[in-house]
Backbone as a printed PyTorch tensor [residue, N CA C, xyz], in Angstrom:
tensor([[[ 47.1710,   4.1660,  73.8290],
         [ 46.9580,   2.9100,  74.4680],
         [ 46.2420,   3.1150,  75.8190]],

        [[ 46.5880,   4.1860,  76.5440],
         [ 45.9540,   4.4190,  77.8250],
         [ 44.4800,   4.7040,  77.6420]],

        [[ 44.1380,   5.3870,  76.5300],
         [ 42.7270,   5.7440,  76.2580],
         [ 41.8530,   4.4960,  76.1620]],

        [[ 42.4040,   3.4400,  75.5490],
         [ 41.6470,   2.1810,  75.4110],
         [ 41.2980,   1.6030,  76.7810]],

        [[ 42.2810,   1.6480,  77.6900],
         [ 42.0460,   1.0790,  79.0020],
         [ 41.1420,   1.9880,  79.8290]],

        [[ 41.2000,   3.3120,  79.5740],
         [ 40.2950,   4.2020,  80.2720],
         [ 38.8540,   3.9120,  79.8980]],

        [[ 38.6260,   3.6440,  78.5920],
         [ 37.2960,   3.3160,  78.1380],
         [ 36.8450,   2.0060,  78.7960]],

        [[ 37.6980,   1.0260,  78.8380],
         [ 37.3820,  -0.2580,  79.4320],
         [ 37.0780,  -0.1020,  80.9300]],

        [[ 37.8720,   0.7270,  81.6030],
         [ 37.6310,   0.9880,  83.0400],
         [ 36.3290,   1.6800,  83.2700]],

        [[ 36.0220,   2.6490,  82.3940],
         [ 34.7460,   3.3550,  82.4920],
         [ 33.5640,   2.4410,  82.2860]],

        [[ 33.7010,   1.5040,  81.3590],
         [ 32.6480,   0.5640,  81.1110],
         [ 32.4950,  -0.3880,  82.3340]],

        [[ 33.5850,  -0.7490,  82.9660],
         [ 33.4920,  -1.6070,  84.1130],
         [ 32.8140,  -0.8770,  85.2890]],

        [[ 33.0260,   0.4180,  85.3970],
         [ 32.4120,   1.2110,  86.4770],
         [ 30.8940,   1.3400,  86.2510]],

        [[ 30.4790,   1.3620,  85.0220],
         [ 29.1040,   1.4630,  84.6680],
         [ 28.3590,   0.1170,  84.7790]],

        [[ 29.0860,  -0.9300,  85.0370],
         [ 28.4600,  -2.2620,  85.0520],
         [ 27.3180,  -2.3490,  86.0850]],

        [[ 27.4040,  -1.5800,  87.1350],
         [ 26.3130,  -1.5840,  88.1570],
         [ 25.0480,  -0.9170,  87.6450]],

        [[ 25.1520,  -0.1520,  86.5410],
         [ 23.9910,   0.5410,  85.9760],
         [ 23.3340,  -0.2750,  84.8710]],

        [[ 23.9200,  -1.4300,  84.5120],
         [ 23.4600,  -2.2240,  83.3830],
         [ 22.5310,  -3.3330,  83.8990]],

        [[ 21.4630,  -3.6370,  83.1810],
         [ 20.5980,  -4.7600,  83.6130],
         [ 21.4210,  -6.0260,  83.8210]],

        [[ 20.9270,  -6.9340,  84.6850],
         [ 21.6460,  -8.1170,  85.0740],
         [ 22.0570,  -8.9630,  83.8980]],

        [[ 21.1840,  -9.1700,  82.9030],
         [ 21.5200, -10.0270,  81.7580],
         [ 22.7330,  -9.4840,  80.9930]],

        [[ 22.7350,  -8.1750,  80.7720],
         [ 23.8570,  -7.5260,  80.0440],
         [ 25.0760,  -7.5580,  80.9130]],

        [[ 24.9270,  -7.3830,  82.1960],
         [ 26.0930,  -7.4300,  83.1100],
         [ 26.7740,  -8.8030,  83.0680]],

        [[ 25.9690,  -9.8650,  83.0150],
         [ 26.5470, -11.2350,  82.9340],
         [ 27.2830, -11.4070,  81.6410]],

        [[ 26.7760, -10.8800,  80.5550],
         [ 27.5030, -10.9630,  79.2430],
         [ 28.7680, -10.1840,  79.2830]],

        [[ 28.7400,  -8.9990,  79.9290],
         [ 29.9630,  -8.1830,  80.0110],
         [ 31.0770,  -8.8970,  80.7570]],

        [[ 30.7350,  -9.7310,  81.7150],
         [ 31.7370, -10.4880,  82.4690],
         [ 32.5130, -11.4670,  81.5720]],

        [[ 31.9830, -11.8090,  80.4310],
         [ 32.6300, -12.6860,  79.5180],
         [ 33.8150, -12.0700,  78.8510]],

        [[ 33.8430, -10.7530,  78.7340],
         [ 34.8720, -10.0620,  77.9270],
         [ 36.0410,  -9.6470,  78.7790]],

        [[ 37.2260,  -9.7570,  78.1220],
         [ 38.4810,  -9.4240,  78.8100],
         [ 39.4060,  -8.8440,  77.7570]],

        [[ 40.0640,  -7.7340,  78.0800],
         [ 41.0270,  -7.1210,  77.1370],
         [ 42.4170,  -7.4820,  77.6300]],

        [[ 43.1450,  -8.1840,  76.7270],
         [ 44.5350,  -8.5910,  77.0430],
         [ 45.4380,  -7.6720,  76.2680]],

        [[ 46.4430,  -7.1280,  76.9550],
         [ 47.3780,  -6.2460,  76.3030],
         [ 48.7940,  -6.7420,  76.5400]],

        [[ 49.6100,  -6.5770,  75.5080],
         [ 51.0130,  -6.9870,  75.6410],
         [ 51.8690,  -5.8280,  75.1640]],

        [[ 52.8500,  -5.4760,  75.9650],
         [ 53.7830,  -4.4350,  75.5290],
         [ 55.1300,  -4.9490,  75.1540]],

        [[ 55.3600,  -6.2280,  75.3970],
         [ 56.6850,  -6.8200,  75.1380],
         [ 56.7000,  -7.8990,  74.0420]],

        [[ 55.5040,  -8.3500,  73.6620],
         [ 55.4590,  -9.3980,  72.6440],
         [ 54.4400,  -9.0100,  71.5760]],

        [[ 54.6610,  -9.5080,  70.3530],
         [ 53.6960,  -9.2560,  69.2940],
         [ 52.4680, -10.1060,  69.4850]],

        [[ 51.2550,  -9.6880,  69.1610],
         [ 50.9420,  -8.3780,  68.6480],
         [ 50.9550,  -7.3510,  69.7630]],

        [[ 51.3240,  -6.1310,  69.4040],
         [ 51.3980,  -5.0710,  70.4110],
         [ 50.0350,  -4.4430,  70.6640]],

        [[ 49.0570,  -4.7140,  69.7970],
         [ 47.6990,  -4.1870,  69.9510],
         [ 46.9380,  -5.0260,  70.9470]],

        [[ 45.9460,  -4.4310,  71.5990],
         [ 45.1250,  -5.1890,  72.5780],
         [ 44.2810,  -6.2560,  71.8450]],

        [[ 43.9900,  -7.3350,  72.5380],
         [ 43.1340,  -8.3780,  72.0360],
         [ 41.9460,  -8.4790,  72.9720]],

        [[ 40.7490,  -8.4670,  72.3660],
         [ 39.4860,  -8.5590,  73.1350],
         [ 39.1070, -10.0470,  73.0770]],

        [[ 38.9340, -10.6260,  74.2720],
         [ 38.5820, -12.0590,  74.3400],
         [ 37.1740, -12.2190,  74.9340]],

        [[ 36.3610, -13.0140,  74.2960],
         [ 35.0790, -13.4270,  74.8780],
         [ 35.3070, -14.7910,  75.5120]],

        [[ 35.4140, -14.8020,  76.8160],
         [ 35.7900, -16.0170,  77.5160],
         [ 34.5990, -17.0100,  77.5740]],

        [[ 33.4160, -16.5540,  77.2420],
         [ 32.2520, -17.4750,  77.2140],
         [ 32.1330, -18.2410,  75.9410]],

        [[ 32.5120, -17.6020,  74.7990],
         [ 32.3260, -18.2570,  73.4980],
         [ 33.6540, -18.6420,  72.8310]],

        [[ 34.7670, -18.0590,  73.3140],
         [ 36.0680, -18.3090,  72.6780],
         [ 36.4060, -17.4000,  71.5130]],

        [[ 35.5290, -16.4550,  71.2270],
         [ 35.7950, -15.5320,  70.1270],
         [ 36.8640, -14.5320,  70.5530]],

        [[ 37.5680, -13.9900,  69.5590],
         [ 38.5940, -13.0050,  69.8740],
         [ 38.7010, -11.9910,  68.7230]],

        [[ 39.1550, -10.7770,  69.1100],
         [ 39.2840,  -9.6790,  68.1700],
         [ 40.5860,  -8.9460,  68.4700]],

        [[ 41.1980,  -8.4190,  67.3940],
         [ 42.4410,  -7.6590,  67.4970],
         [ 42.0830,  -6.1960,  67.1630]],

        [[ 42.5550,  -5.2520,  67.9850],
         [ 42.3190,  -3.8240,  67.7460],
         [ 43.3110,  -3.3430,  66.6850]],

        [[ 42.8070,  -2.9110,  65.5320],
         [ 43.6570,  -2.4660,  64.4680],
         [ 43.3200,  -1.0180,  64.0780]],

        [[ 44.3810,  -0.3310,  63.6350],
         [ 44.2030,   1.0390,  63.1250],
         [ 43.8930,   0.9760,  61.6630]],

        [[ 42.7750,   1.6160,  61.2550],
         [ 42.3390,   1.5800,  59.8600],
         [ 42.3600,   2.9980,  59.2930]],

        [[ 43.0130,   3.1830,  58.1460],
         [ 43.0740,   4.4910,  57.4990],
         [ 41.7410,   4.6980,  56.7520]],

        [[ 41.0600,   5.8090,  57.0720],
         [ 39.8090,   6.1160,  56.3940],
         [ 40.0310,   6.9550,  55.1500]],

        [[ 40.9840,   7.8990,  55.2250],
         [ 41.3260,   8.7440,  54.0930],
         [ 42.7880,   9.1060,  54.2300]],

        [[ 43.4810,   8.9870,  53.0800],
         [ 44.9220,   9.3550,  53.0760],
         [ 45.0450,  10.8370,  52.8790]],

        [[ 46.1100,  11.3970,  53.4410],
         [ 46.4080,  12.8020,  53.3340],
         [ 46.5980,  13.2190,  51.9070]],

        [[ 46.0170,  14.3480,  51.5350],
         [ 46.0990,  14.8200,  50.1520],
         [ 47.2960,  15.7700,  49.9330]],

        [[ 47.6900,  16.4650,  50.9820],
         [ 48.7390,  17.4320,  50.8950],
         [ 49.8960,  17.0150,  51.8120]],

        [[ 51.1250,  17.3720,  51.4170],
         [ 52.2690,  17.1050,  52.2790],
         [ 52.0840,  17.8440,  53.6210]],

        [[ 52.4050,  17.2100,  54.6850],
         [ 52.2470,  17.7990,  56.0120],
         [ 50.9330,  17.5070,  56.6890]],

        [[ 49.9490,  17.0730,  55.9230],
         [ 48.6870,  16.6590,  56.5050],
         [ 48.8020,  15.2530,  57.0280]],

        [[ 47.9160,  14.8910,  57.9190],
         [ 47.8950,  13.5220,  58.4720],
         [ 46.7390,  12.7230,  57.8950]],

        [[ 46.8690,  11.4530,  57.8780],
         [ 45.7490,  10.5850,  57.4760],
         [ 44.6180,  10.6490,  58.4440]],

        [[ 43.3990,  10.4160,  57.9470],
         [ 42.2640,  10.2100,  58.8380],
         [ 42.1220,   8.7510,  59.1390]],

        [[ 42.0480,   8.4030,  60.4090],
         [ 42.0030,   7.0020,  60.7700],
         [ 41.0300,   6.7690,  61.9220]],

        [[ 40.7770,   5.4900,  62.1510],
         [ 39.9630,   5.0430,  63.2870],
         [ 40.5090,   3.7170,  63.7510]],

        [[ 40.0470,   3.2610,  64.8920],
         [ 40.4230,   1.9240,  65.4320],
         [ 39.2170,   1.0210,  65.3180]],

        [[ 39.4100,  -0.1990,  64.9530],
         [ 38.3020,  -1.1910,  64.8400],
         [ 38.7570,  -2.5230,  65.4420]],

        [[ 37.7600,  -3.2240,  65.9950],
         [ 38.0050,  -4.5800,  66.4670],
         [ 37.7940,  -5.5210,  65.2700]],

        [[ 38.8840,  -6.1910,  64.8440],
         [ 38.7790,  -7.1470,  63.7330],
         [ 38.7880,  -8.5540,  64.3360]],

        [[ 37.8270,  -9.3910,  63.8730],
         [ 37.7960, -10.7550,  64.4200],
         [ 39.0430, -11.5520,  64.0600]],

        [[ 39.4740, -12.3620,  64.9960],
         [ 40.5570, -13.2790,  64.7500],
         [ 39.9150, -14.6410,  64.4280]],

        [[ 40.1430, -15.1440,  63.2490],
         [ 39.5060, -16.3780,  62.7950],
         [ 40.0000, -17.5740,  63.5760]],

        [[ 39.0970, -18.4800,  63.8630],
         [ 39.4520, -19.7560,  64.5230],
         [ 40.0750, -20.7360,  63.5310]],

        [[ 39.6370, -20.6470,  62.2760],
         [ 40.1710, -21.5620,  61.2620],
         [ 41.2800, -20.8970,  60.5040]],

        [[ 42.2920, -21.6280,  60.1850],
         [ 43.4280, -21.1270,  59.4400],
         [ 43.4710, -21.8290,  58.0990]],

        [[ 43.5750, -21.0420,  57.0630],
         [ 43.8020, -21.6320,  55.7420],
         [ 44.8350, -20.8080,  55.0270]],

        [[ 45.6030, -21.5120,  54.1870],
         [ 46.6490, -20.8510,  53.4550],
         [ 46.2020, -20.7670,  52.0120]],

        [[ 46.1580, -19.5710,  51.4720],
         [ 45.7300, -19.4540,  50.0480],
         [ 46.7080, -20.2360,  49.1370]],

        [[ 46.1180, -20.9180,  48.1740],
         [ 46.9920, -21.6650,  47.2640],
         [ 46.6040, -21.2790,  45.8350]],

        [[ 47.5680, -21.4580,  44.9540],
         [ 47.3280, -21.2130,  43.5120],
         [ 46.9890, -22.5360,  42.8740]],

        [[ 45.9270, -22.5550,  42.1270],
         [ 45.5750, -23.7740,  41.4090],
         [ 45.9500, -23.5960,  39.9430]],

        [[ 46.4520, -24.6690,  39.3580],
         [ 46.8050, -24.6400,  37.9210],
         [ 45.5660, -24.8980,  37.1070]],

        [[ 45.3860, -24.1010,  36.0800],
         [ 44.2690, -24.3120,  35.1730],
         [ 44.4690, -25.5790,  34.3640]],

        [[ 43.3620, -26.2590,  34.0870],
         [ 43.5020, -27.5480,  33.4040],
         [ 42.9180, -27.5360,  32.1340]]])
């Protein structure tokens, strides 16, 4: 978890090296983290557009042998603005 914030802090420090237009876009983004409430993963918020993403751990390859660990990565997955509940339709 600390690594994620280190990357974000590094990006903020480099903001002075980024062209003005990109710097203004970077100001729109905010990483919100919660350690006491679900979800425990950080949420990336675009305060200019209202878009949001959840940082999730994705398994790339499962371990083949006992004692080995899975290969994984972290990805920002979009949080949908619209909610729908899947329903089963009866055939007619």
